[in-house]
MDTraj code that builds the backbone (N, CA, C; nanometers):
import mdtraj as md
import numpy as np

residues = "MET HIS GLY ALA PRO SER VAL SER TYR PRO VAL GLY ARG SER ARG PHE ALA GLY LEU ALA LEU LEU ALA ALA TRP SER ALA GLY ALA ALA GLY VAL VAL ALA TRP ARG LEU GLN VAL GLU ALA SER ALA ALA ALA VAL TRP VAL ALA VAL ALA ALA VAL LEU VAL PRO GLY ALA ILE ALA LEU ARG SER TRP TRP ARG SER PRO THR GLY ALA LEU ALA TRP SER GLY THR ASP TRP SER TRP THR ASP GLY ARG ALA ALA GLU THR GLY THR PRO GLU PRO VAL LEU ASP PHE GLN ARG TRP MET LEU LEU ARG TRP SER ALA GLY THR ALA SER ARG TRP LEU TRP LEU GLU ARG ALA ALA ARG PRO ALA ALA TRP ASP ASP MET ARG ARG ALA VAL TYR SER ARG ALA SER PRO LYS VAL ARG ARG SER SER PRO GLU GLY GLU ALA ARG PRO".split()
xyz = np.array([
    [-0.0854, -3.1688, -0.0549],
    [-0.1197, -3.0218, -0.1000],
    [0.0010, -2.9387, -0.0942],
    [0.0263, -2.8641, -0.1869],
    [0.1439, -2.7655, -0.1864],
    [0.0984, -2.6361, -0.1230],
    [0.1998, -2.5623, -0.0607],
    [0.1732, -2.4215, -0.0242],
    [0.1785, -2.3186, -0.1152],
    [0.1401, -2.2077, -0.0817],
    [0.1379, -2.1031, -0.1666],
    [0.2965, -2.0675, -0.2100],
    [0.3181, -2.0426, -0.3249],
    [0.4585, -1.9985, -0.3817],
    [0.5051, -1.8678, -0.3133],
    [0.6454, -1.8718, -0.3123],
    [0.7034, -1.7479, -0.2567],
    [0.6761, -1.6217, -0.3469],
    [0.6462, -1.5215, -0.2780],
    [0.6168, -1.3859, -0.3573],
    [0.6514, -1.2707, -0.2682],
    [0.6920, -1.1672, -0.3376],
    [0.7143, -1.0378, -0.2919],
    [0.6241, -0.9339, -0.3552],
    [0.5540, -0.8639, -0.2911],
    [0.4663, -0.7546, -0.3359],
    [0.4745, -0.6124, -0.3035],
    [0.4747, -0.5170, -0.3776],
    [0.4927, -0.3696, -0.3441],
    [0.3695, -0.3141, -0.2754],
    [0.3925, -0.2307, -0.1677],
    [0.2727, -0.1834, -0.1034],
    [0.3079, -0.0268, -0.0983],
    [0.2098, 0.0489, -0.1258],
    [0.2246, 0.1865, -0.1369],
    [0.0938, 0.2707, -0.1060],
    [0.0782, 0.3893, -0.1179],
    [-0.0249, 0.4752, -0.1018],
    [-0.1331, 0.4192, -0.2030],
    [-0.2548, 0.3840, -0.1508],
    [-0.3625, 0.3311, -0.2518],
    [-0.4450, 0.4379, -0.3072],
    [-0.4618, 0.4376, -0.4439],
    [-0.5522, 0.5351, -0.4974],
    [-0.6810, 0.4934, -0.4635],
    [-0.7239, 0.3629, -0.4548],
    [-0.8542, 0.3202, -0.4300],
    [-0.8972, 0.3694, -0.2750],
    [-0.8099, 0.3481, -0.1780],
    [-0.8373, 0.3763, -0.0487],
    [-0.8546, 0.5494, -0.0506],
    [-0.7673, 0.6064, -0.1285],
    [-0.7788, 0.7598, -0.1269],
    [-0.9191, 0.8108, -0.1865],
    [-0.9708, 0.7310, -0.2914],
    [-1.0885, 0.7771, -0.3541],
    [-1.2205, 0.7360, -0.2617],
    [-1.1883, 0.6263, -0.1914],
    [-1.3070, 0.5866, -0.0945],
    [-1.3057, 0.6851, 0.0142],
    [-1.1940, 0.7379, 0.0705],
    [-1.1955, 0.8383, 0.1675],
    [-1.2658, 0.9641, 0.1136],
    [-1.2207, 1.0054, -0.0009],
    [-1.2795, 1.1249, -0.0600],
    [-1.4355, 1.1079, -0.0821],
    [-1.4760, 0.9975, -0.1199],
    [-1.6174, 0.9821, -0.1454],
    [-1.6953, 0.9785, -0.0094],
    [-1.6450, 0.9241, 0.1042],
    [-1.6951, 0.9380, 0.2312],
    [-1.7009, 1.0782, 0.2753],
    [-1.5878, 1.1521, 0.2653],
    [-1.5791, 1.2930, 0.3075],
    [-1.6717, 1.3706, 0.2294],
    [-1.6921, 1.3503, 0.0973],
    [-1.7722, 1.4330, 0.0121],
    [-1.9409, 1.4029, 0.0613],
    [-1.9567, 1.2782, 0.0927],
    [-2.1035, 1.2517, 0.1433],
    [-2.1329, 1.3209, 0.2691],
    [-2.0262, 1.3301, 0.3664],
    [-2.0506, 1.4112, 0.4785],
    [-2.0494, 1.5653, 0.4604],
    [-1.9735, 1.6183, 0.3641],
    [-1.9851, 1.7591, 0.3329],
    [-2.1105, 1.7883, 0.2631],
    [-2.1675, 1.6878, 0.1846],
    [-2.2938, 1.7218, 0.1049],
    [-2.4060, 1.7113, 0.2168],
    [-2.3922, 1.6330, 0.3232],
    [-2.4960, 1.6188, 0.4273],
    [-2.4906, 1.7600, 0.5022],
    [-2.3857, 1.8054, 0.5389],
    [-2.3818, 1.9478, 0.6055],
    [-2.4396, 2.0511, 0.5134],
    [-2.4067, 2.0524, 0.3969],
    [-2.4621, 2.1646, 0.3049],
    [-2.6268, 2.1401, 0.2994],
    [-2.6595, 2.0150, 0.2862],
    [-2.8168, 1.9950, 0.2779],
    [-2.8719, 2.0194, 0.4031],
    [-2.8195, 1.9989, 0.5256],
    [-2.8667, 2.0310, 0.6431],
    [-2.8729, 2.1784, 0.6624],
    [-2.7678, 2.2540, 0.6281],
    [-2.7583, 2.4005, 0.6342],
    [-2.8580, 2.4622, 0.5399],
    [-2.8969, 2.4165, 0.4292],
    [-2.9999, 2.4621, 0.3307],
    [-3.1385, 2.4402, 0.4006],
    [-3.1543, 2.3408, 0.4665],
    [-3.2938, 2.3120, 0.5166],
    [-3.3356, 2.3537, 0.6483],
    [-3.2306, 2.3884, 0.7390],
    [-3.2601, 2.4140, 0.8743],
    [-3.2009, 2.5490, 0.9077],
    [-3.2669, 2.6441, 0.9740],
    [-3.1995, 2.7603, 1.0219],
    [-3.1376, 2.7342, 1.1462],
    [-3.0135, 2.7380, 1.1469],
    [-2.9231, 2.6999, 1.2633],
    [-2.8330, 2.8274, 1.2920],
    [-2.7997, 2.8203, 1.4304],
    [-2.7152, 2.9329, 1.4772],
    [-2.5657, 2.9147, 1.4206],
    [-2.5068, 3.0176, 1.4147],
    [-2.3764, 3.0290, 1.3564],
    [-2.2746, 2.9328, 1.4372],
    [-2.2977, 2.9076, 1.5536],
    [-2.2139, 2.8150, 1.6539],
    [-2.2477, 2.6731, 1.6014],
    [-2.3738, 2.6345, 1.5798],
    [-2.4193, 2.5069, 1.5184],
    [-2.3481, 2.4617, 1.3860],
    [-2.3571, 2.5788, 1.2970],
    [-2.2920, 2.5551, 1.1588],
    [-2.1447, 2.5308, 1.1697],
    [-2.0828, 2.6088, 1.2613],
    [-1.9453, 2.5922, 1.2787],
    [-1.9024, 2.4389, 1.3347],
    [-1.9868, 2.4205, 1.4223],
    [-1.9687, 2.2830, 1.4794],
    [-1.9741, 2.1604, 1.3799],
    [-2.0952, 2.1708, 1.3017],
    [-2.1010, 2.0935, 1.1784],
    [-1.9994, 2.0843, 1.0743],
    [-1.9436, 2.2000, 1.0409],
    [-1.8281, 2.2221, 0.9468],
    [-1.7028, 2.1492, 0.9997],
    [-1.6862, 2.1771, 1.1265],
    [-1.5769, 2.1193, 1.2027],
    [-1.5869, 1.9641, 1.2053],
    [-1.7033, 1.9229, 1.2237],
    [-1.7253, 1.7796, 1.2314],
    [-1.6989, 1.6933, 1.1085],
    [-1.6924, 1.7807, 0.9878],
    [-1.6567, 1.7220, 0.8652],
    [-1.5116, 1.7531, 0.8259],
    [-1.4733, 1.8664, 0.8462],
    [-1.3290, 1.9135, 0.8263],
    [-1.2171, 1.8331, 0.9071],
    [-1.2394, 1.8286, 1.0371],
    [-1.1344, 1.7723, 1.1244],
    [-1.1198, 1.6075, 1.0845],
    [-1.2325, 1.5348, 1.0720],
    [-1.2012, 1.3963, 1.0352],
    [-1.1420, 1.3940, 0.8889],
    [-1.1879, 1.4706, 0.8143],
    [-1.1317, 1.4694, 0.6735],
    [-0.9789, 1.5051, 0.6681],
    [-0.9440, 1.5977, 0.7495],
    [-0.7936, 1.6244, 0.7598],
    [-0.7138, 1.5127, 0.8193],
    [-0.7786, 1.4504, 0.9191],
    [-0.7125, 1.3200, 0.9701],
    [-0.6941, 1.2025, 0.8711],
    [-0.8153, 1.1917, 0.8029],
    [-0.8070, 1.0782, 0.7066],
    [-0.7042, 1.1160, 0.5945],
    [-0.7009, 1.2356, 0.5522],
    [-0.6015, 1.2750, 0.4400],
    [-0.4575, 1.2547, 0.4935],
    [-0.4290, 1.3018, 0.6168],
    [-0.3059, 1.2873, 0.6630],
    [-0.2578, 1.1299, 0.6794],
    [-0.3626, 1.0395, 0.7309],
    [-0.3404, 0.9187, 0.7372],
    [-0.3035, 0.8512, 0.6099],
    [-0.3981, 0.8876, 0.5185],
    [-0.3652, 0.8293, 0.3755],
    [-0.2418, 0.8776, 0.3115],
    [-0.1984, 1.0066, 0.3292],
    [-0.0812, 1.0436, 0.2914],
    [0.0432, 0.9765, 0.3397],
    [0.0328, 0.9400, 0.4748],
    [0.1405, 0.8608, 0.5483],
    [0.1218, 0.7180, 0.5417],
    [0.0656, 0.6687, 0.4442],
    [0.0395, 0.5141, 0.4341],
    [0.1806, 0.4520, 0.4211],
    [0.1875, 0.3366, 0.4809],
    [0.3049, 0.2572, 0.4701],
    [0.3567, 0.2204, 0.3243],
    [0.4774, 0.2316, 0.2966],
    [0.5305, 0.1832, 0.1744],
    [0.6408, 0.1041, 0.1931],
    [0.6333, -0.0081, 0.1151],
    [0.7539, -0.1039, 0.1336],
    [0.7220, -0.2286, 0.0457],
    [0.7412, -0.3430, 0.1103],
    [0.7325, -0.4829, 0.0338],
    [0.6683, -0.5772, 0.1356],
    [0.5838, -0.6552, 0.0946],
    [0.5311, -0.7487, 0.1731],
    [0.5762, -0.8905, 0.1161],
    [0.6432, -0.9810, 0.1798],
    [0.6967, -1.0940, 0.1121],
    [0.6571, -1.2146, 0.2074],
    [0.6168, -1.3294, 0.1168],
    [0.5996, -1.4623, 0.1716],
    [0.7124, -1.5350, 0.1174],
    [0.7845, -1.6023, 0.2107],
    [0.8955, -1.6959, 0.1657],
    [0.8566, -1.8446, 0.1436],
    [0.7334, -1.8709, 0.1733],
    [0.6893, -2.0140, 0.1747],
    [0.6691, -2.0730, 0.3030],
    [0.7411, -2.0079, 0.3967],
    [0.7145, -2.0493, 0.5587],
    [0.6865, -1.9246, 0.6344],
    [0.7399, -1.8072, 0.6125],
    [0.7115, -1.6883, 0.7009],
    [0.6811, -1.5611, 0.6094],
    [0.6223, -1.4622, 0.6809],
    [0.5991, -1.3384, 0.6210],
    [0.6957, -1.2365, 0.6731],
    [0.7234, -1.1446, 0.5740],
    [0.8033, -1.0343, 0.6240],
    [0.7638, -0.8950, 0.5598],
    [0.7852, -0.7902, 0.6335],
    [0.7550, -0.6611, 0.5875],
    [0.8778, -0.5815, 0.5847],
    [0.9106, -0.5206, 0.4619],
    [1.0295, -0.4377, 0.4569],
    [0.9900, -0.2960, 0.4148],
    [1.0350, -0.1956, 0.4894],
    [0.9850, -0.0534, 0.4513],
    [1.1153, 0.0263, 0.4089],
    [1.2198, -0.0256, 0.3772],
    [1.3395, 0.0500, 0.3279],
    [1.4312, 0.0769, 0.4361],
    [1.3849, 0.0700, 0.5738],
    [1.4728, 0.1018, 0.6808],
    [1.4989, -0.0363, 0.7599],
    [1.3982, -0.1226, 0.7754],
    [1.4085, -0.2375, 0.8431],
    [1.3168, -0.3383, 0.8045],
    [1.3471, -0.4633, 0.8349],
    [1.2508, -0.5746, 0.8026],
    [1.2104, -0.6456, 0.9283],
    [1.0750, -0.6776, 0.9199],
    [1.0171, -0.7374, 1.0402],
    [0.9420, -0.8675, 0.9882],
    [0.9223, -0.9664, 1.0762],
    [0.8360, -1.0623, 1.0567],
    [0.7052, -1.0616, 1.1187],
    [0.6052, -1.1100, 1.0607],
    [0.4646, -1.0891, 1.1267],
    [0.3699, -1.1807, 1.0638],
    [0.2500, -1.1351, 1.0544],
    [0.1428, -1.2135, 1.0051],
    [0.0389, -1.1056, 0.9359],
    [-0.0062, -1.1249, 0.8148],
    [-0.1096, -1.0463, 0.7456],
    [-0.2377, -1.0997, 0.7671],
    [-0.3426, -1.0305, 0.7922],
    [-0.4710, -1.0752, 0.8198],
    [-0.5712, -1.0046, 0.7300],
    [-0.6245, -1.0685, 0.6238],
    [-0.7026, -1.0066, 0.5291],
    [-0.8471, -0.9464, 0.6108],
    [-0.8598, -0.8158, 0.5932],
    [-0.9864, -0.7468, 0.6455],
    [-1.0906, -0.7290, 0.5433],
    [-1.0532, -0.6697, 0.4257],
    [-1.1328, -0.6339, 0.3099],
    [-1.0617, -0.6940, 0.1971],
    [-1.1636, -0.7625, 0.1131],
    [-1.1121, -0.8189, -0.0040],
    [-1.2040, -0.7753, -0.1245],
    [-1.1634, -0.6831, -0.2153],
    [-1.2447, -0.6570, -0.3300],
    [-1.1731, -0.7064, -0.4658],
    [-1.1267, -0.8148, -0.4527],
    [-1.0627, -0.8829, -0.5629],
    [-0.9421, -0.8073, -0.6360],
    [-0.9640, -0.6813, -0.6677],
    [-0.8543, -0.6055, -0.7202],
    [-0.7704, -0.5202, -0.6004],
    [-0.8311, -0.5043, -0.4999],
    [-0.7701, -0.4308, -0.3780],
    [-0.7945, -0.5173, -0.2557],
    [-0.6903, -0.5167, -0.1743],
    [-0.7203, -0.5814, -0.0565],
    [-0.6431, -0.5117, 0.0791],
    [-0.7297, -0.4900, 0.1701],
    [-0.6826, -0.4242, 0.2946],
    [-0.6412, -0.5311, 0.3870],
    [-0.5039, -0.5435, 0.4318],
    [-0.4497, -0.6241, 0.5416],
    [-0.4194, -0.5655, 0.6530],
    [-0.4371, -0.6201, 0.7779],
    [-0.3788, -0.5752, 0.9130],
    [-0.2594, -0.6610, 0.9215],
    [-0.1406, -0.5913, 0.9332],
    [-0.0128, -0.6534, 0.9468],
    [0.0252, -0.6507, 1.0963],
    [0.0354, -0.7626, 1.1582],
    [0.0646, -0.7699, 1.3058],
    [0.2081, -0.8142, 1.3243],
    [0.3047, -0.7507, 1.4038],
    [0.4279, -0.7919, 1.4257],
    [0.4574, -0.7754, 1.5713],
    [0.4530, -0.8695, 1.6403],
    [0.4691, -0.8438, 1.8093],
    [0.3437, -0.7655, 1.8562],
    [0.3809, -0.6526, 1.9154],
    [0.2660, -0.5778, 1.9673],
    [0.2207, -0.4716, 1.8719],
    [0.2934, -0.4501, 1.7649],
    [0.2663, -0.3461, 1.6565],
    [0.1754, -0.3800, 1.5659],
    [0.0991, -0.3134, 1.4943],
    [0.0147, -0.3533, 1.3765],
    [0.0099, -0.2299, 1.2809],
    [-0.0158, -0.2492, 1.1673],
    [-0.0356, -0.1424, 1.0608],
    [-0.1361, -0.2026, 0.9626],
    [-0.2002, -0.1055, 0.8975],
    [-0.2836, -0.1306, 0.7914],
    [-0.2212, -0.1201, 0.6503],
    [-0.2170, -0.2179, 0.5627],
    [-0.1646, -0.2134, 0.4430],
    [-0.2702, -0.2484, 0.3263],
    [-0.2650, -0.1509, 0.2278],
    [-0.3566, -0.1608, 0.1177],
    [-0.2780, -0.2264, 0.0051],
    [-0.3207, -0.3211, -0.0572],
    [-0.2376, -0.3880, -0.1711],
    [-0.3374, -0.3718, -0.2863],
    [-0.2903, -0.3328, -0.4085],
    [-0.3562, -0.3182, -0.5248],
    [-0.3029, -0.4006, -0.6398],
    [-0.3784, -0.4590, -0.7142],
    [-0.3520, -0.5542, -0.8133],
    [-0.2695, -0.4823, -0.9151],
    [-0.3005, -0.3475, -0.9454],
    [-0.2278, -0.2685, -1.0510],
    [-0.0829, -0.2416, -1.0145],
    [-0.0348, -0.2749, -0.8920],
    [0.1044, -0.2536, -0.8418],
    [0.1925, -0.3409, -0.9064],
    [0.1442, -0.4804, -0.9256],
    [0.2276, -0.5899, -0.9772],
    [0.1236, -0.6939, -1.0336],
    [0.0579, -0.6792, -1.1371],
    [-0.0410, -0.7698, -1.1885],
    [0.0104, -0.9238, -1.1861],
    [0.1236, -0.9351, -1.2446],
    [0.1773, -1.0801, -1.2849],
    [0.1918, -1.1553, -1.1338],
    [0.2089, -1.0855, -1.0212],
    [0.2208, -1.1500, -0.8995],
    [0.0991, -1.1456, -0.8136],
    [-0.0098, -1.0814, -0.8561],
    [-0.1298, -1.0670, -0.7682],
    [-0.1883, -1.1889, -0.7325],
    [-0.2165, -1.2903, -0.8062],
    [-0.2700, -1.4263, -0.7873],
    [-0.1925, -1.4896, -0.6864],
    [-0.0475, -1.4879, -0.6911],
    [0.0393, -1.5479, -0.6100],
    [0.0221, -1.4941, -0.4599],
    [0.0174, -1.3629, -0.4718],
    [0.0024, -1.2970, -0.3203],
    [-0.1257, -1.3312, -0.2672],
    [-0.2366, -1.3337, -0.3512],
    [-0.3636, -1.3647, -0.2809],
    [-0.3660, -1.5090, -0.2374],
    [-0.2977, -1.6036, -0.3108],
    [-0.2912, -1.7404, -0.2598],
    [-0.2127, -1.7543, -0.1233],
    [-0.1087, -1.6687, -0.1255],
    [-0.0245, -1.6675, 0.0105],
    [-0.1060, -1.6186, 0.1241],
    [-0.1826, -1.5035, 0.0981],
    [-0.2399, -1.4375, 0.2162],
    [-0.3431, -1.5381, 0.2583],
    [-0.4262, -1.6324, 0.1759],
    [-0.5262, -1.7102, 0.2086],
    [-0.4705, -1.8445, 0.2514],
    [-0.3387, -1.8817, 0.2266],
    [-0.2967, -2.0132, 0.2515],
    [-0.2991, -2.0510, 0.4054],
    [-0.3151, -2.1692, 0.4244],
    [-0.3094, -2.2019, 0.5739],
    [-0.1625, -2.2041, 0.6172],
    [-0.1458, -2.2006, 0.7518],
    [-0.0210, -2.2009, 0.8197],
    [0.0631, -2.3234, 0.7883],
    [0.1960, -2.3030, 0.7828],
    [0.2889, -2.4263, 0.7508],
    [0.2735, -2.5251, 0.8456],
    [0.3013, -2.6515, 0.7960],
    [0.2888, -2.7717, 0.8869],
    [0.3615, -2.7695, 1.0158],
    [0.4733, -2.6836, 1.0172],
    [0.5437, -2.6711, 1.1520],
    [0.4680, -2.6079, 1.2561],
    [0.3509, -2.5380, 1.2359],
    [0.2862, -2.4762, 1.3315],
    [0.1826, -2.5847, 1.3955],
    [0.1788, -2.5935, 1.5126],
    [0.0909, -2.6958, 1.5851],
    [-0.0406, -2.6100, 1.6252],
    [-0.1377, -2.6699, 1.5972],
    [-0.2798, -2.6236, 1.6258],
    [-0.3446, -2.7249, 1.7278],
    [-0.4437, -2.6640, 1.8003],
    [-0.5193, -2.7482, 1.8910],
    [-0.6358, -2.7971, 1.8249],
    [-0.6714, -2.9204, 1.8319],
    [-0.7844, -2.9734, 1.7856],
    [-0.9183, -2.9439, 1.8781],
    [-1.0373, -2.9515, 1.8411],
    [-1.1632, -2.9223, 1.9090],
    [-1.1497, -2.9929, 2.0427],
    [-1.0877, -3.1246, 2.0580],
    [-1.0805, -3.1860, 2.1784],
    [-0.9773, -3.1473, 2.2656],
    [-0.8898, -3.0532, 2.2268],
    [-0.7833, -2.9959, 2.3093],
    [-0.6535, -3.0666, 2.2866],
    [-0.6539, -3.1644, 2.2020],
    [-0.5292, -3.2309, 2.1895],
    [-0.4385, -3.1602, 2.1007],
    [-0.3132, -3.1490, 2.1052],
    [-0.2272, -3.0924, 2.0074],
    [-0.2084, -3.1914, 1.8906],
    [-0.2027, -3.1308, 1.7715],
    [-0.1899, -3.2168, 1.6497],
    [-0.0746, -3.1543, 1.5764],
    [0.0052, -3.2327, 1.4856],
    [0.1009, -3.1781, 1.4095],
    [0.0567, -3.1001, 1.3014],
])
top = md.Topology()
chain = top.add_chain()
for i, resn in enumerate(residues, 1):
    res = top.add_residue(resn, chain, resSeq=i)
    for name in ("N", "CA", "C"):
        top.add_atom(name, md.element.get_by_symbol(name[0]), res)
traj = md.Trajectory(xyz[None], top)
């Protein structure tokens, strides 16, 4: 069986993630408005509810705006992440997969980051990237069998 082909894929600020955050924030804001229309609450309670929507919304917006940008590459044996300043090797772990959008957790040593990949960024390489993300580790990696014996 052959491994996944080498591929490099651009990563940037995800419109899908931004729209999902906006939808979640809008639902929270609508909940506060509906609550306020149905309940007579003190001014302090209203301010707390508004802050409970605005503060996480601002944090989510800042996080989305500062999304990592760069290139994720699979060489056939190793993964690398390049952000324009430096390159690092690591491992991507698929967390969410919506076929056209994928959220990966990139782990490099003790550091990790979240990367949103979108099919629209480079449609011709999307299938190769998905194959690489889901491919098994290279044969040089030793794993333990259920009996505890090392196998090649």
